[in-house]
N, C-alpha and C positions, 0 to 999 in steps of 0.2 A: 642801532644808525647812528654813526660814526657823528662822533661833535666838529668833527673836518668836516666831513657834508653840512653841517649845519652852517658853521662858520662859515662855506662859501655859498649858502647861501644867499644866509647874510653879505655876506660883498656882493653879491650880484642883485640882489635889490638893494644894495647901499650905493653902490658906483652906476649900475645903470639901468635901475627900475624894472626888474626883468618879471615880468609877471609870473613866469611860469616857474620859480624858482619859490615866487613868493604864495604859488599855490601849494609847490610842495611843503613849507615849512606852514603854511597852514594848517593842512593836513596830518602832518606832524602830531600838533598840541588842540586835534580835530577830542582827545578825551575828557582835558580840559576845558575843552567849551565848553564842550555837552553836557561838565558838571554844574558848569556855569551856567544855562538856560535853565536846567533844573533848579539851579538851585533861586537866581534872583527869576522875578518878573514883569514884565514889562507891557503894556495895557497893548496891544495892536501889533506886537511881533509873532515874528514866524521863526522857523526856526532860519530860513535864507533873509529875514533882515539882522539876525542876532549873526550867521555868520559872514556877512557884506559890514557889521559892524567889527567883527574877527580880520577880515582882511584890509581893514583900515586902519587899528589899530595897531595889527603885524608888521608893515609897511611902517607906522609913524616911532615903532618900538626896534623896526633896524636900521631909518636913518639916527636912530639917538643911541643903540647899543654900543659897549664898548667894552671889547672883552678884557681886554690888556689889564681890569685892577681886578679880574678874579670872580668876577660875579657870571654866571651862567643866565645866558638870553631864553630858557621859559622862563624864568622866577622874575625875571623881569617883564617878560609881557604878560605874564600869570597878572601879576600887581597893573600891571598898565590897563591892565584887561577889564577887569577886579573894578578899578577904580573909573571907567568911563563910562560900564553899564553903570556906578553908582552914581553917578555925575547925570545920567540919563533918568535917573527913575529920581533922584530929587529935582528937575526939572521940571518932569513930568509931575510931580507934590504938589510944587508950585504951583505950577495953571491949575490945579484942584484945591487951592487952598485960595488961591484969587478970588476962583469962581464958587468958593462956598463965604465970603466974606460979605456980610448983611445977611447972611437966610438964618431961620430957626429954625430945629426941632419940628418933627410930626409931633414929639407930645408937647415942647412947650405950647403952641400953637392952639394945640388942643388944653391944654390947663387955663390958657386964657380965656379961651370961648373964641377965637376968633377965628376958630380956622372954617368952621361954618362960612361964616361971614366972608373968607377969601374964596372958598368955594363958589360962591352965588356970588360973587363980582369977577372969579373966570371960568368959565364952560370950560377951556381945555385941564385945569390941576385935573392929575391924576394921584388917586391914589395909594400910592408907591408901599403901602404895607398890602394890600390885598392884590396887588403889582405880585408884590415877590412872596408872599402864599400862594399864589396859580403855580407861579414859576418851579417854588419846590417841592410841592406834592407830585412835580414830575421828577422828580430828582431817584436815581434809585441812592441805596444806601453810604456805597460807596464815592457817589456823586455829592452827597452832602458833607461827608469827613471831607470831599476833596473843597469845595464851596468852605468849611470853614480854614483849614486850608487859605485856599484862595482872598478871606477877608485876614488872615494872619490870628485867628482866634489861638489854630494850634499852628504844632512846626511840620515840616517837610516827617521827620523823621516819630513822631506822632499821631501825625496822619496813618503814615504804612503802617504803627501799632493799631492803632484803633482800627481798620479797615482791613485788619489781617491780608497783606498785599504790596505787592513789593512798590519802589516808584516811579518806575515807568507806569506802573497801572494806575497812581494818584497824579501824573502828569496827565495820561489820560484822560480819566475820571473830568480832571478838572480842565481842561478842553472841550469836553461835553457841554460842561457846566458853564463855561462861557458862550458855546454857538445857543447852548438851550435861552440860555436869560438875552441877544441876541435875537435869539430868533422871534422872542415872546414881545420885545421892548418894539419889535417894526409893527407889531396884530394893532 
């Protein structure tokens, strides 16, 4: 694709908010967007959500981009998109940390001998480790490796090496893990 065509699309987006030009530009950078989808995980985001974020960031990037300084749009868009995704992940993690304030680990409760008292006080308490064990027994070998990847215990490359598969297979296995966990939570 020619740089002139890309620059025309950027101008159309900047000057006329042209949605067709935006769609073409996002399609042009689809491989980069897909690589980011594989590299980063945002809870509850599927590919459609991911592309929605890409459209938003691409639009904003077109409004800011000035190619006169010699910079390339693709590099600028990738940087803006990556920073946007990292911001979403940070916000998500901040919410998780806030929810965890004032909580105690399962092991600490056991050590203090307070766990049984808490269970007796609250009949709705769930023994998380037993539930997790049940879920794990339903996972295949590749899903167990993908689960370690989701937990951040191994990198994507390490997971592929350990499971002797490609990135697509690990991502699919990770999605199956998420579905099994969500399904078992509802039971």
